[in-house]
N, C-alpha and C positions, 0 to 999 in steps of 0.2 A: 223735523227733517229726517228723511231716510238717509242712512249712511251706507257705506260699502259693506259694513258688517251685516246689515239687514238684507242684503241682496244675495241671491243664489250665486254660487261660484260659477260665473259665466265661462271662465276658462275651462273648468272641468266639464261643464254641461256641453260646451261646443266640441270638446275633444273626445270625451268618453274614454273607454278603455283602449289599450293599444290594439286589441283585436277589432274593436268597432272602427277605429281610425283606419286600419288596413282595409276593412270591408268597404269603407266609404270611397275608396279610389286612390289614385296617385296623389301624393301630398305636394300641392302646388303653392308656392308663395309668389304673389304678384305685387309689384310696386308701381305706384303711379297715382293718378287722380284725374278729375275731369271726365268729359264724355268718353274719351278713349278707354279709360279704365272700366267704367260701368258697362260699356258695350262688350268688352272682353269678358267680364264676369257673367253677363247675361247669357252668352253663348257657352262659356266653359262649364257652367254648372250642370250641363247635360252629360258631361263626361267624368265629373268628379264632384263629390260632396266634401272633399278634403282641401278646399281652397282657403287660403288665408290672404286677405287683401290688406296690404299696408298702405294707407292712404295719406297723401299730403294734406296738410291743414294750414297752409300759409296764405291762402287767398285773402286779399285785403280790399277787394272790390265788390260791388253789388250788395245783395242781401247778406252774404257771409261777412263781408267787410264791415258792414254797419253793426251786425250783432257782435262781431269780434271786438270792435271798439267800444260799443255801449256796455257790454257785459263782461269784458276781459276774458273771453274764452277762445279756444282754438276755432278756426273757421269751420263751420259745419256743412257747407254745401257739397263738397266732393264726397264726404262721408255719407251724407244722406243718399246720394245717387247710387253709391256702391252698396249700401244696405238694401235699398230697394231692388237692385239688380240680383242680389242673392236671396231675397226674401221669398218665403213660401206662404203668402197670405192672399186673401181675396183681392182681385185686381182693383176694386174700388178703394181699398186702403192704400195701395200703392199710388193710385191716381190722386188721392187726397194729400198724401205726403209730398207729392210733386206739384201740387196746385200753387200757383203764384198769383198773389193779389195784384190788382191793377188800379186800385183807387185808395183814397184816404191815407191814413197814417201807415197802413200796412203795405202801401204801394211798393211793388218789386220784391217783397218778401215772399219766400215759399213757406207753406204751412209746415213742411218737414223741418226747415231750419228753425222756425219758431218752437216747434215741438222739442227738438234737441236742446234748445236753450232752456226751455221750461224744465225738462227732465234733468238737465245739469244742475239747475237750482234746487230741485227736489232731492236728488241723491247726493249732491255735495261736490261732485267734480266731473269733468268732461269724460274721462276714461270710463268711469263707472256708468255714466249715462249711455255710452255706446255699448258697453257690455250688456246692459239691460235691454237695449234695442235689439241686439243680436238675438236675445231670447224672445222678446215680444213679437218680433217679426219672423221668427222661425228661420233665421238665416241658415242657408245650406253651406256651412263652412264658418268662417270668421271674418269680420271686418274690424280692423284695428287702426286707430289714428297713429300716425308716425310719432306724434308727441301729444301730450294732453295739455301742454302749456301754450300760451300765446307767443309765437316766435315770428320773426320777419326774415325775408330774403334780402340779401344785398348782392347786387351784381357789380363786378369789377369789369369795366370796359377797356377795350384795347387802347383808347386814348388817355387812359389813366384816371378817368372820372368814375364815380360810383352812382348807382341808383338803388334806392331802398323801397321794398314793397313790390309785389307782382304788377300792380297797375303802373307804377312809375318805371319799372324795368321795361315793360312793353312799350310804354309811351315814349321812352327815350330814343327808340329806334337806333341805338348804337350797338355795334358788334360786342358781344359778351365774351370775355376771356374766361372768367370763372364766377361761380356762385358760392356764397357762404350763408350760414344761418346765424342769426343773432337773437338773443344771447347764446353763446356757445361755451363749452360743448353741450350738445343736447344728448342726454343719456339714452342708451338703448334699453327699452323696457324688457323685463323678463319674459313677457308674453311674446314679443317679437323675436327675442333671442331663441326661445324654445321652438318657435315655428321654423326659424332658419335652420336650427340644428337638425330637425327632423325632415326637412324638405327633400323631395325627389327632383324638383324642377323649380327654377327661378325664372320669372317673367318680368321684364321691365318695359313699361309702356303698353299700348301706344299713348301718346299724349305730349303735352308741352315739354320739350326737352329740359329747359333750364328751370321751369317753375313747377313741374309735376314729377318728372322722372328723377332728375339729379338730386333734388332736395332730400328725398328719402335715403339716398346713399351717403348723406353727410352726417347721419346720426353717429355718435361716438362708438367706434368698434364694429360697425355693421359690415363694412367691406371685409374685414378680417374674418368675421363670423361666416359670411357667405363663402369666401374662398376656402375656409377650413372644411366646409361641408363636402365639397367635391362634386356636387351635382351640377348639371348644365345650367349655364347662365345665358338666357336668351333675350335679346333686345328686339322688340317689335317696332320697326321703323314707321314713321309717319308717312302719309301719302302726299301731303302738301307741306310747304314751308309755312311757318307762322310769322306773320308780319310783326316786326319789332322784337323778334326773338331769334329766329333762324333764317333771316333773309339771305337768299343766295346759297343756302346749304344743300349739299347732296348727302347721300347716305354716309359717305366717308367722313364728311364734316361732323355729322352727328356722333359717329363713333369716336372720332378724335376728341370731341368735347367731353364725352363720357370718360375717356381714358385720362384726360387731364385731371379728372376728379377722383377716379377710382383705381387707376393703374393701367399699364400698357398691355396686359394680356386679356383685356375685357373687350367684347363678350366672347363666348364660345360659338354662338350661333346668332344669325340675324334673320328675322322674318320680314321680307320685303314685298311690297306691292308690285305687280307687273300687269299692265293692261291699260288700254286707252280709256280715257274718260270722255264723256260726251262734250262736244264743243261748247254747249251752253254752260256747262259746269266750269270748264276752263276759263271762259270769258268772265264768269262771276268772280272766280278767285283772282284772276288777273287784275280785275278792277280793284281788288283789295290788296294788290301787290303780293299775292301768294302764287308760288310756282310749284310744279311737280318736283318731288325729290327723286333723283335718279339713283338707281342701285348700281353704283360705280365702283364697288370695292373688289370685285373678282379680278384677279390678275395683278393686283398691287401687292408687292412683297410685304408691306406692313400689315396686311390683312390675310396673309396666306393660311393662318390657322383658324380663320373665322368661316364657318359654314353658312351657306345661304339657302333659305327656303323661300321660294318665290311663287306667288300666285296672284290672281286678280281678286282683290278683296272688295272691289266696289260693286254694289248692286243698288239700282235706283228704286225709289218708292218704298212701299211696305212700311209706312209710318215714319220714315225718316224725313227730316226737314227737306223742303224742295231745294234741289241743287247742292245738297250737302255731300261732299266727297269724303266720306268717312269709312272706316272699316266696317263691313257687314259682320255682325257678331256671329252669325251662324257659320259663315264661310271661314272666318278667322279661327273659331273654335274647332271646326272640322280639320283645318290644317294642323293645328296643335295636336289634336287627337291622333291623326294619321301619322304624322312625322315625329312626334315626341312621346306622347302618352302611351301609345301602343307598344313602341319599342321598350319603354321603361317597364311596362307590365311584363313583357316577354322576358326581359333580362332578369327581373325579380323571380319569375317562375322558374327560370332556368338556373337560378343560383348566381346571377350576376353576368353581365355581358359588357363587352367593350363599349365605351361611350364616346361622346364628343370630347375631343382632346382638351385637356386641362393642364395647367402647369404642374411640374413635378412635385411641388410642395403641397398641393391640395390635399386636404383631409388629414393633415398632421395634427400636432398638438392643438387642442381646443375643439376638435370635432367629436361628435358623439360616437360611441362604439358602432351604432347602426349605420352612421353616415360616413365613417372614416374610410377614405380612399375609394368611395363609390365611383363607378364609371357607368354611364347610361348609354344605351344604344344610339348610334348616330342616325340622323334623318335619312329617309330613303333616298337613294341616288336619283330617283326620277324627278325630284323637286329641288335638289341641290344643283343649281344651275348657274351659268355665267350671266353677267349683267346684260340688261336690255335697255339701250339708251333711247327709249321712246318717250317723247313728251306726252303729257296728258295722262299721268298715271298715279298721282299721289294725292292724299287728302289730309287736311288738318283735323286733328283729334282734340 
């Protein structure tokens, strides 16, 4: 068996020297999972090669769930999609890794999930297998599992009951008060801690609020580490509600749920969709009991320090599933480049610039010297705008 000692130091390989890291672009740490995360990464890699994706590994359904149960590993599905999104390989390799079997014993398994499982057996553990895949797939940045061990999500509902596992949480169709990870605490890896320490920008989502975004923020010490850095914390809001998870939610409800888990001053900025969706798309989602998420936070005192970047992130066709109301990766990445990455670059070249408002204690004890007290340039005023209560504007990621 190959062990971690036999593998190249993937952390050193992916980061290189400090100078190389600076040349690779703004240091972005993105948290999430699912289709929303992979779409974000696919577009964002055009503007930085310094992206670290911290990916949720708690899925207990489908191919990932079967492999998780059969081989006692972390769920590989979301990791697979994020690796492919940042990979620099022949498109045929990416297509093969995404290939899903439709018959026999392999039915519903993707080849990439099977490959990760085999690699985990060969190298000895899940984390080392993902480090190896970062190298083999020439990932532009880093993809890191939130944890390398098998963990489960537990939802506490408003009626006092609990649901365990992503599948059961969604199936319960009960309002979620809070989420926890079991067993806990789940330690924060040194690799993730280092990425947080050095980050210029934090992105959360888009994706399932309670089963993709929030779970990453439940790692032991992660919120303190993020807050100590002082760089902007940006939540990318979903376009549609998710049946069984965020039924009836508006943007304000998403932020309140995040705050119940991470603190009252979160986030610094929200990226929200604005624009009408085609009626046929709205009808499809309505049939699944999914509705547009309205950007309703502007003007509410509790969100007075949260800046809003609003654009139409929907674009039909071009390889996306029919009638899928999801963020277009190119449009989303361009908005992040224009409103966040460019000001960060300018501020660094100018020796530092005022940034999105953060709490007074940000960047104190625990922050790195390079990151202590950093403030980044605020989004351009042209896109920081009041809410638009137009139905037909949001998508499930």
